[in-house]
PyMOL Python script that loads the backbone (N, CA, C, O; Angstrom):
from pymol import cmd

cmd.read_pdbstr("""\
ATOM      1  N   MET A   1       8.538  -3.671   8.482  1.00  0.00           N
ATOM      2  CA  MET A   1       8.801  -3.282   6.618  1.00  0.00           C
ATOM      3  C   MET A   1       9.138  -1.996   6.313  1.00  0.00           C
ATOM      4  O   MET A   1       9.116  -1.279   7.313  1.00  0.00           O
ATOM      5  N   VAL A   2       9.535  -1.263   4.995  1.00  0.00           N
ATOM      6  CA  VAL A   2       9.460  -0.452   4.877  1.00  0.00           C
ATOM      7  C   VAL A   2       7.521  -0.003   4.488  1.00  0.00           C
ATOM      8  O   VAL A   2       6.832   0.842   5.061  1.00  0.00           O
ATOM      9  N   GLU A   3       7.110  -0.980   3.294  1.00  0.00           N
ATOM     10  CA  GLU A   3       6.057  -0.799   3.381  1.00  0.00           C
ATOM     11  C   GLU A   3       4.787   0.012   3.838  1.00  0.00           C
ATOM     12  O   GLU A   3       3.942   0.639   3.199  1.00  0.00           O
ATOM     13  N   ARG A   4       5.059  -0.361   5.890  1.00  0.00           N
ATOM     14  CA  ARG A   4       4.316  -0.308   6.819  1.00  0.00           C
ATOM     15  C   ARG A   4       4.695   1.194   7.380  1.00  0.00           C
ATOM     16  O   ARG A   4       4.082   1.924   8.158  1.00  0.00           O
ATOM     17  N   LEU A   5       5.937   1.371   6.686  1.00  0.00           N
ATOM     18  CA  LEU A   5       6.715   2.466   7.456  1.00  0.00           C
ATOM     19  C   LEU A   5       6.079   3.797   7.040  1.00  0.00           C
ATOM     20  O   LEU A   5       5.859   4.797   7.724  1.00  0.00           O
ATOM     21  N   VAL A   6       5.774   3.490   5.379  1.00  0.00           N
ATOM     22  CA  VAL A   6       6.112   4.352   4.691  1.00  0.00           C
ATOM     23  C   VAL A   6       4.592   4.953   4.176  1.00  0.00           C
ATOM     24  O   VAL A   6       4.031   4.059   3.543  1.00  0.00           O
ATOM     25  N   PRO A   7       4.073   5.721   4.224  1.00  0.00           N
ATOM     26  CA  PRO A   7       3.098   5.959   3.758  1.00  0.00           C
ATOM     27  C   PRO A   7       2.486   5.816   2.438  1.00  0.00           C
ATOM     28  O   PRO A   7       3.437   5.613   1.684  1.00  0.00           O
ATOM     29  N   ASP A   8       1.288   5.812   1.682  1.00  0.00           N
ATOM     30  CA  ASP A   8       1.179   5.207   0.439  1.00  0.00           C
ATOM     31  C   ASP A   8       1.577   6.970  -0.692  1.00  0.00           C
ATOM     32  O   ASP A   8       2.211   6.996  -1.747  1.00  0.00           O
ATOM     33  N   GLU A   9       1.093   7.891  -0.140  1.00  0.00           N
ATOM     34  CA  GLU A   9       1.557   8.765  -1.313  1.00  0.00           C
ATOM     35  C   GLU A   9       2.827   9.288  -0.892  1.00  0.00           C
ATOM     36  O   GLU A   9       3.037  10.250  -1.630  1.00  0.00           O
ATOM     37  N   LEU A  10       4.056   9.115   0.142  1.00  0.00           N
ATOM     38  CA  LEU A  10       5.110   9.176   0.142  1.00  0.00           C
ATOM     39  C   LEU A  10       6.065   7.866  -0.807  1.00  0.00           C
ATOM     40  O   LEU A  10       7.070   7.961  -1.512  1.00  0.00           O
ATOM     41  N   TRP A  11       5.294   6.810  -0.464  1.00  0.00           N
ATOM     42  CA  TRP A  11       5.750   5.720  -1.636  1.00  0.00           C
ATOM     43  C   TRP A  11       5.604   5.721  -2.936  1.00  0.00           C
ATOM     44  O   TRP A  11       6.360   5.059  -3.646  1.00  0.00           O
ATOM     45  N   GLU A  12       4.808   6.318  -3.337  1.00  0.00           N
ATOM     46  CA  GLU A  12       4.427   6.806  -4.766  1.00  0.00           C
ATOM     47  C   GLU A  12       5.924   7.484  -5.247  1.00  0.00           C
ATOM     48  O   GLU A  12       6.852   7.288  -6.032  1.00  0.00           O
ATOM     49  N   LEU A  13       5.451   8.447  -4.164  1.00  0.00           N
ATOM     50  CA  LEU A  13       7.112   9.712  -4.704  1.00  0.00           C
ATOM     51  C   LEU A  13       8.128   9.016  -4.659  1.00  0.00           C
ATOM     52  O   LEU A  13       8.776   9.195  -5.690  1.00  0.00           O
ATOM     53  N   PHE A  14       8.697   8.168  -3.854  1.00  0.00           N
ATOM     54  CA  PHE A  14       9.902   6.695  -3.601  1.00  0.00           C
ATOM     55  C   PHE A  14       9.619   6.419  -5.049  1.00  0.00           C
ATOM     56  O   PHE A  14      10.478   6.964  -5.742  1.00  0.00           O
ATOM     57  N   GLN A  15       8.771   5.802  -5.720  1.00  0.00           N
ATOM     58  CA  GLN A  15       8.999   5.099  -6.796  1.00  0.00           C
ATOM     59  C   GLN A  15       9.421   5.837  -7.951  1.00  0.00           C
ATOM     60  O   GLN A  15      10.340   5.405  -8.648  1.00  0.00           O
ATOM     61  N   ARG A  16       8.689   7.171  -8.280  1.00  0.00           N
ATOM     62  CA  ARG A  16       8.832   8.164  -9.241  1.00  0.00           C
ATOM     63  C   ARG A  16      10.544   8.548  -9.122  1.00  0.00           C
ATOM     64  O   ARG A  16      11.331   8.575 -10.069  1.00  0.00           O
ATOM     65  N   VAL A  17      10.892   8.866  -7.487  1.00  0.00           N
ATOM     66  CA  VAL A  17      12.663   8.658  -7.921  1.00  0.00           C
ATOM     67  C   VAL A  17      13.716   7.810  -8.091  1.00  0.00           C
ATOM     68  O   VAL A  17      14.834   7.893  -8.600  1.00  0.00           O
ATOM     69  N   VAL A  18      12.646   6.406  -7.159  1.00  0.00           N
ATOM     70  CA  VAL A  18      13.379   5.438  -7.707  1.00  0.00           C
ATOM     71  C   VAL A  18      12.782   3.927  -8.288  1.00  0.00           C
ATOM     72  O   VAL A  18      12.387   2.957  -7.642  1.00  0.00           O
ATOM     73  N   PRO A  19      12.883   4.134  -9.793  1.00  0.00           N
ATOM     74  CA  PRO A  19      11.807   3.343  -9.951  1.00  0.00           C
ATOM     75  C   PRO A  19      12.095   1.933 -10.208  1.00  0.00           C
ATOM     76  O   PRO A  19      11.305   1.146 -10.729  1.00  0.00           O
ATOM     77  N   GLU A  20      13.664   1.577  -9.676  1.00  0.00           N
ATOM     78  CA  GLU A  20      14.273   0.503  -9.141  1.00  0.00           C
ATOM     79  C   GLU A  20      14.072  -0.251  -8.247  1.00  0.00           C
ATOM     80  O   GLU A  20      14.597  -1.357  -8.114  1.00  0.00           O
ATOM     81  N   ALA A  21      12.871   0.532  -7.149  1.00  0.00           N
ATOM     82  CA  ALA A  21      12.249   0.555  -6.215  1.00  0.00           C
ATOM     83  C   ALA A  21      11.238  -0.680  -6.027  1.00  0.00           C
ATOM     84  O   ALA A  21      10.562  -0.840  -7.044  1.00  0.00           O
ATOM     85  N   PRO A  22      10.948  -1.609  -4.987  1.00  0.00           N
ATOM     86  CA  PRO A  22      10.162  -2.959  -5.300  1.00  0.00           C
ATOM     87  C   PRO A  22       8.589  -2.601  -5.524  1.00  0.00           C
ATOM     88  O   PRO A  22       8.435  -1.465  -5.076  1.00  0.00           O
ATOM     89  N   SER A  23       7.567  -3.016  -5.947  1.00  0.00           N
ATOM     90  CA  SER A  23       6.303  -2.427  -6.165  1.00  0.00           C
ATOM     91  C   SER A  23       5.921  -2.749  -5.143  1.00  0.00           C
ATOM     92  O   SER A  23       6.057  -3.927  -4.813  1.00  0.00           O
ATOM     93  N   ARG A  24       5.408  -1.971  -4.419  1.00  0.00           N
ATOM     94  CA  ARG A  24       4.412  -2.384  -3.086  1.00  0.00           C
ATOM     95  C   ARG A  24       3.270  -3.101  -3.302  1.00  0.00           C
ATOM     96  O   ARG A  24       2.467  -2.882  -4.209  1.00  0.00           O
ATOM     97  N   PRO A  25       3.166  -4.259  -2.181  1.00  0.00           N
ATOM     98  CA  PRO A  25       2.258  -4.836  -2.110  1.00  0.00           C
ATOM     99  C   PRO A  25       0.754  -4.961  -2.019  1.00  0.00           C
ATOM    100  O   PRO A  25       0.568  -5.072  -0.807  1.00  0.00           O
ATOM    101  N   GLN A  26       0.230  -4.981  -2.284  1.00  0.00           N
ATOM    102  CA  GLN A  26      -1.730  -4.528  -1.802  1.00  0.00           C
ATOM    103  C   GLN A  26      -2.611  -5.549  -1.004  1.00  0.00           C
ATOM    104  O   GLN A  26      -3.114  -6.642  -1.264  1.00  0.00           O
ATOM    105  N   GLY A  27      -2.562  -4.394   0.496  1.00  0.00           N
ATOM    106  CA  GLY A  27      -3.414  -5.778   0.952  1.00  0.00           C
ATOM    107  C   GLY A  27      -2.426  -4.890   2.433  1.00  0.00           C
ATOM    108  O   GLY A  27      -2.470  -5.357   3.571  1.00  0.00           O
TER     109      GLY A  27
END
""", "prot")
cmd.dss("prot")
cmd.show_as("cartoon", "prot")
cmd.util.cbc("prot")
cmd.orient("prot")
């Protein structure tokens, strides 16, 4: 899954660039 391949910091940037991106599950 992308959630495990992308670091938290990079994921936050991805969500900023793509607001339509699914929210990353906590855990």
